[in-house]
C-alpha positions in Angstrom: 77.2 72.3 -20.7 75.0 74.0 -23.1 71.3 74.7 -22.6 70.4 72.3 -25.4 72.4 69.4 -23.7 70.9 70.2 -20.3 67.4 70.1 -21.6 68.1 66.9 -23.6 69.6 65.2 -20.5 66.7 66.3 -18.3 64.1 65.0 -20.9 66.0 61.7 -21.0 66.0 61.3 -17.2 62.3 62.2 -17.0 61.5 59.6 -19.7 63.2 56.8 -17.7 62.1 57.9 -14.3 59.9 55.4 -12.4 56.3 56.5 -12.4 54.7 57.4 -9.0 53.0 54.5 -7.3 49.3 54.7 -7.4 47.0 54.1 -4.5 47.5 50.6 -3.0 45.4 48.3 -0.9 46.1 46.9 2.6 44.6 43.5 3.2 44.0 41.6 6.4 42.8 38.0 6.6 40.7 36.5 9.4 39.6 33.1 10.7 37.1 32.9 13.5 34.5 31.1 15.5 31.3 32.4 17.0 27.8 31.8 18.4 25.2 33.6 20.3 21.4 33.9 20.3 18.9 33.5 17.5 15.4 34.9 17.8 12.1 35.0 16.0 8.5 34.3 16.1 7.9 30.5 15.6 4.3 31.1 14.7 2.9 31.5 18.2 2.9 35.3 18.0 5.7 35.6 20.6 9.4 36.3 20.2 11.5 33.3 21.3 15.3 33.2 21.6 17.5 30.1 21.5 21.3 29.5 21.2 22.5 30.2 17.7 24.4 27.6 15.7 28.2 27.4 16.1 29.8 29.0 13.0 33.2 29.1 11.5 34.2 32.1 9.4 37.0 33.1 7.0 37.4 36.5 5.3 39.4 39.5 4.4 39.3 43.2 4.8 40.5 45.7 2.1 41.6 49.2 3.1 43.2 52.0 1.0 46.8 52.7 2.1 45.9 56.4 2.0 42.8 56.1 4.2 43.4 53.0 6.4 40.7 53.9 8.9 37.9 52.6 6.7 37.5 49.6 4.4 35.5 46.8 3.0 35.2 43.4 4.7 34.1 40.2 3.0 33.5 37.0 4.9 32.1 33.5 4.3 30.8 31.3 7.1 29.6 27.8 7.7 27.1 27.0 10.5 28.0 23.6 11.9 25.2 22.4 14.1 21.8 20.8 13.4 21.1 21.1 9.7 24.0 23.5 9.1 24.2 26.2 6.5 26.6 28.4 4.5 26.5 32.1 3.8 28.5 35.3 3.5 28.7 38.9 4.5 29.8 42.2 2.8 30.5 45.1 5.2 31.7 48.6 5.3 34.0 49.1 8.3 35.3 52.2 10.1 38.2 52.1 12.5 38.1 55.3 14.7 41.1 54.0 16.5 43.6 51.3 15.6 42.0 48.8 18.1 38.3 49.7 17.9 36.1 49.5 14.8 32.4 49.5 13.8 30.7 48.0 10.8 27.4 47.8 8.9 26.5 45.6 6.0 24.6 42.8 4.3 24.4 39.2 5.3 22.9 36.1 3.6 22.5 32.4 4.1 22.4 30.6 0.8 22.0 26.9 1.7 20.1 24.8 2.6 17.5 27.5 2.8 17.9 31.3 2.2 17.9 34.2 4.6 18.9 37.8 3.7 19.3 40.8 5.9 21.6 43.5 7.4 23.6 43.9 10.5 25.8 46.2 12.6 28.5 45.5 15.1 31.8 46.5 16.7 35.3 45.1 16.4 38.0 45.0 19.1 41.5 44.2 18.0 44.1 42.9 20.5 47.5 43.2 18.8 49.9 40.2 18.8 52.8 41.9 17.2 53.0 44.2 14.2 50.9 42.2 11.8 48.7 39.8 13.9 46.0 40.1 16.4 42.9 38.7 18.1 39.5 40.1 17.0 36.5 40.1 19.3 33.2 41.0 17.6 29.8 41.5 19.0 27.1 42.0 16.3 23.4 42.2 15.7 21.6 41.1 12.5 18.0 41.3 11.3 17.1 38.9 8.4 13.6 39.7 7.0 13.9 38.0 3.6 14.2 34.4 2.6 12.7 30.9 2.5 13.7 30.0 6.1 11.7 32.6 8.0 9.7 31.2 11.0 6.1 32.4 10.6 7.0 34.9 7.9 8.7 37.2 10.5 12.3 38.3 10.6 15.1 36.2 12.2 17.4 38.0 14.6 21.0 37.1 15.5 22.9 38.5 18.4 26.3 37.0 17.9 29.7 37.1 19.6 32.7 36.0 17.5 36.4 35.7 18.1 39.3 35.0 15.7 42.8 35.6 14.5 43.6 38.5 12.2 46.8 38.6 10.1 48.1 41.4 7.9 48.7 40.0 4.4 
């Protein structure tokens, strides 16, 4: 084979070779239920705590396939008791181990009144096979902004949630 034919064949093969895959995303979906304590000043000048409303949540977490120990988590929730409410969260999550994670992010209630704040928490994953698991999540939130503040002071949530996580 001549050099010319070899170079031509090589060029042809390179032109038809499949391009390298770019960075991809790993996605996990979650469904959960939670409650806990809600605190704030009701106008009396003293911090009071009561049971937080039962909430259902659904969301997903996106992680890079090249750096799967950190990602972004988005979740919507509905509070079911008393007057209810709906809201959402956007978080940045770190997974130091495959079963233990931590997060920090923004939270907001959008109806019937508004509350906006931030929170931190931990995530514990109990695997149920290769792609599924149970998530247990203790978290703490401070919500200093919105139209539903008691006595113009922040509302605090200390919540415990549990749910099912499935790799999508």
